[in-house]
N, C-alpha and C positions, 0 to 999 in steps of 0.2 A: 399790496400787489408783490412786492418784495418777498413776503412771507410763502407766497405760493411759487414762486420761481425759486426759491430755497429748498422748499419742501418738495417740488419737482425734481431739482438737481439730486436731492439726498434719495428720492426713490429710486432714480435712475441709478445711481451709484449703487445702492444696495442690490438693485435687480442685476447689475452686471456683474457684481461680486459674488453674487450666491449662483450664478452661471459657472463659475470657475469648477473645472473638475480636477480631482487629485489624480495623479497618474498611478493606477495600481500595476505593480509588478508581478511577475511570476515567482513562485517560489525557486529555490535553487536546485531542489530535487523534482521539479515538474515532469522530466520524461519518465521518471521512475515511480512517482506518486500516483495514488488512484484506489478506486474501490474495484475487487476484484471477487469473482465468483469462482472458488476453487473446491478441489476434492483432495482427501489426503488418504494416501497408499501407502501400506507397510512395503517397504522393498529390502532387497538383500545388499551386501556392501558393494556389489557393482552396479545396483540402481535397478536391477530387475524387479519387477511386481510381484510380491508374494500375495498380499491381500488387498484388494481393490477397494475403494471406499472402507477402509480399517475400521471406522467407528459407526458406518451405516449412517451416515448424516446427508449422502448426497452433497450436491452443492451448498457451501457455506460462504458467507462474506469473510474476506480479508481486506485490511486496510494498509496501505503504505503512504508515507508523509514525511515531511522534513520536521527536524527538530527545531527548537528554538532559536538555535544558533543559526539556521537557515542558510547551511554551507552545502555544497555538492558532494562532500565528502562523506556525510553521514546521513541517516534518516532511521525512521522507526517502521518495522514490521509489526502488525497488530491483529491478532485474530479477535479481540473483542470478547472473548470466551466463546465463540463460536463453534470451536473444535477442541481447542486444548486448554485456551487462556494463556496468551503469551501477549508481551508488549515487549521488545526487544530492539536495542540501538544496533544497528549494522553500520558497516563502513559501506559506501556506496562509491560507484564510478559512473558519473551521469554519462559520459562520453562514450563508453563501452557498455551501457545499460546494466550493470551488474552490481551485484551487493552480496555482503556476507559476514559474518562475525570473525575476530581473530581468536578462534578458540572458543572454549564457554565463557558466555557472558550472563550476568544478573537478569533474570527474568524481573520486570517491573510490575508485572500482574500479581504474583506471589512468590513466594521464596524457593527458586529452583535455578538451574544453570540451564542454559539454551545455546546450543550450536545450530547455526544458520551455514551452509555452505553451497556454493555453485549457484546462488540465486541470479536469475537474468530476467530481462523484460525483452520479448521478441515482437517488434512493430509488425502488425498485421498478420500474425501468424495463427491465430485463432479462429475458429468459425462459430459462432455462436449458435445455440438453438433455433434461432429466426434464421439463420442462415448469411448472417452479414458477417463481414471479416472484423476483427477486434485485436488488441494487442493480447500476448499470452504473458503470463509469469509462470516461473517453475523454480523451486528449490528443494533442499534436502534439509531437513531439521530433527534434532534429537534433544531429548530433555533428561536431566539428571534424574529425575523422578519416574521414568518410564520404566515398568517391571517388565514390559515385553521385550526390550533388547537385553541381551541377544538372543533369548529364547524364541521369538516369533519372527522378529524382523531386525535389521540392524538399523534403520532409519525411517523417518516418514519423508515421503515425496508428496510435495503441495504444488499442486500445478491447476491452472485455470485460465481464464479470460477476463477483460477488464469489463467492468459494468457497464451496459449499454443504456440504461434506463428503459428499455422495452419489456413490457411486461412478459411478453413471449420469452425473455431470455434468462428469467428468474428460474 
């Protein structure tokens, strides 16, 4: 009888211990992080569009996410090869919802330098093709190996909306 009681106590203890849940926190760049559908336009120095969808790709995916340090002052901007193939560590301000590089920085995807400027996330400022509101992202980017600068355009404007998961918004 004692063995049965001990076994029941052990089983109850294991059941209670297995019900504990670890508290999962957010990343430090949560407000800026996400998956984005963006287009890339060629623009002049003032930001006026010279060439819409300069690569003819339509909307492509872009990712913003925290670094391993998980601090609110830096994150990655990564197009995963969808338009130009860049992965860049940028300075971020989570409270102001802004990000940029401090001058040209190394591209972690391949050997070139990248400058990202005037990056910002605008909550609820975009309307998806499905008609729902979504966060907007916009920034300007230049690449040290872009032969079109300054002949065709001064920089590239990347702009779009946060991925919603709806098939109609792809």
